[in-house]
N, C-alpha and C positions, 0 to 999 in steps of 0.2 A: 637845677632849676626846681624851685618849689612852686608848682603851678597853683594859681588861685582857683576858685570854684569854677569860674567861666572857662578857664583854660582846660581844666580837668574834665569838664562836661564835654567840651568840644573834642578832646582827645578820646574820651570814651565812645562818643558818637561816630568818630572816624572809623572805628573797628566794630561797632555794634549797631545794628539797624533795627533789630526786633524790639518792639515797644515793651514787651514783658521783661527784657533784659535791662532796659533803661529804668523801668519802674523798680526792679530789684535793686539796682545801683542807688536810686534815689532813697529807697527804704533803708538800705544800709547806711548811706551817708547821714540821713536824719537821725538814726539811732546812734551812730558814732558821735555825732555832734552833741546829742543828749547826754551821753556818758562822759564826754569831755567836760560839759558844763557841770556835771555832778562832781567830777574829780576836781575841777577848778574850785567849786564851792567848798569842797572838803579840804582843799589845800594839798591835794595829792597829785595834781597835774604835773608831770615831770617837766623839768626846766627845758625850754626850747620847744615845747609842744603847746598847741592851742587848739581850739575848736575847729578852726579852718583846716589845720593839718589833718586832724582826725576825719573831718568831713571829706577832704580830698582823697584820703586813703580809702574811705568807704566808697566813694564814686568810682575809683579806678581799680578796685580789687579784682573784678572780673573782666578786665579789659580784653583778655584773650579768649573769653568764653566762646564766642561765635566761631573763632578760628580753630578751636580744639574740641568742639562739641562732638565730632565724629571719633575723636581719639582723646577721651577724657583724661587718660593718664599723662597727657601733655599739658593739661591745664596748669597754670602757674609756671610753666617752663618757657612758654612763648612770650608771656608778659614782660619779662625783663628786657628782651630785645626791643619790643615796641616802646617801652618807657625810656630806655637808654637812647633810642633813636630820637626821641623827643627831648632829650637832655634832662630827664627827671632825676632828682637826687637819689642816691643809693639807699638812704634810710627809708624813703617811700617804696622803692623797689623791694627791699627786704620785707617790709610790712605787708605789701601785696602778695608776695610769694608765701609768707608764713601762714596765710589763712588756710592754705591747703595742707598743713602739716599732718602727717599720718595718713593722708588720703591720696595725695598726688605730689607732695613735696616733702622734703626732709629738712626744711628750714623751720626750726621751732620758734613759735611766738615767744619773744623774750621781754618785750616792753609792755607797759599797761595798754598802749594803743593796740599792739598786736594781739594781745590776749583778748581784748574786747572784740576786735574784728573777728577773730577765730570763733568766738561764741555767737555773736549776733548775726553773722552770715546766715547760718542755718535757722536761728530763732526767728528772724524776721519772717521767713516763709511760713513757719508754723503759726505765728501770731495773725498774719494777714489772712491765711487760709481759715482760721478759727473765726475771724471777723466776717468773712465772706459767706459762711454757712449760717450766720445769724439771720433771723427774720428781717433785721434792719440793714443787713449787708454792710455793716459799719463797725468801726472800732469804738465808737462813742459810748456804747453800752457793753463793751467786752470787759469782762472781769477776770482776774487771775484764776478763780476757781473754774471758769469755763475752759480756759487754756489748759489747765491741769487735768481736767476731765478728758479733753481731746488728746493730751499727752499720752495717757494710758491706752488709748485705742490705737493699736499699732497699725490698723488699716487706714487710719486718718492721716493725711499728709505723709503717705508712706515714704516718700523721697527725703524726708527731713531726718537727718542723723541725730537722734536724741542723745546718743552717747557722746558725740562731739559737743553738744550744748552743755551736757552735764560736766564733761571734762573742762570745758571752757570756763563755766562758772567757778569751778574749783580753782583754775588757774588765776581767775580774776580775784579770788578771795572773797567771793560774795555768794550769799545763799542763792540757790537756783530760784526760788520764789521771788526774790528781789530782782534778779536779772530779768525774769519774765515780766514782772509788773512794770519795771522801768522801760522795758522795750514797748509794752503797750502804750505807756504814756508818751514815749518818743514818737510813735507812729500816728497817734491820733490827730495831731495838728496838720499832718501831711498826707492824710489818706486820699485826698482828691488827687494830689500830685503823683501818687503811686498807683493810680488806676482803680481805686475803690469807689 
C-alpha cells in the first residue's frame, strides 16, 4: 500500500501522541515536499516518485520514535514491523529505515528521496530552533547567514548532528548552503502547523 497523506498522518498518530513529535514529522514532510518540487522542476525527480510519496515518507520516518525513546539503538528497527502490519510498501519502509544510517541503522540511503530525508531530518531541527531564538520567533525573517552563525556554535541545538547534515548534503550533490536555504524556504509557509 502507498498511503496517502491522511492515511500516513493517521498511522503516525496511532503510535505517536506527543505534539512535538507530530510537529517534527510535519516539518520533515513539508521539507521533503519542497525538495521533491525542486527535483520535479529540474527534471530530476526519479520515475515513480512524486511530491506525495516524498511527503508521506517524511511523515512516517519517525513512526517508532515514542516506542524506542528509552532504547534509541532500536529506532528504525521497530518501524518496519509497524509499517508492514499496516501493509505499507517496502520502498517506503526502506526509505524510513535509511534515515538512521550510521546512527541506528545499516540501511544506506540510496535514492534521491532517501538522501534528502537523511539530510533534512536533522536540519529541520536546527532551522526551527534558529527561528525560535529570533526576536520574531519566526522563520519569516530568518536568513541563511543566521543559521550558519548558529551552526558554528556547538552549544546551540546541541542535539543536532551537524556531521550528518554535511554528509547528507554531499550525498544529495548539493552545496550545504543551498540545502540550508531551501530548508528555510520549505518551512516558512508551514511554521504555524509545526508549532511556531
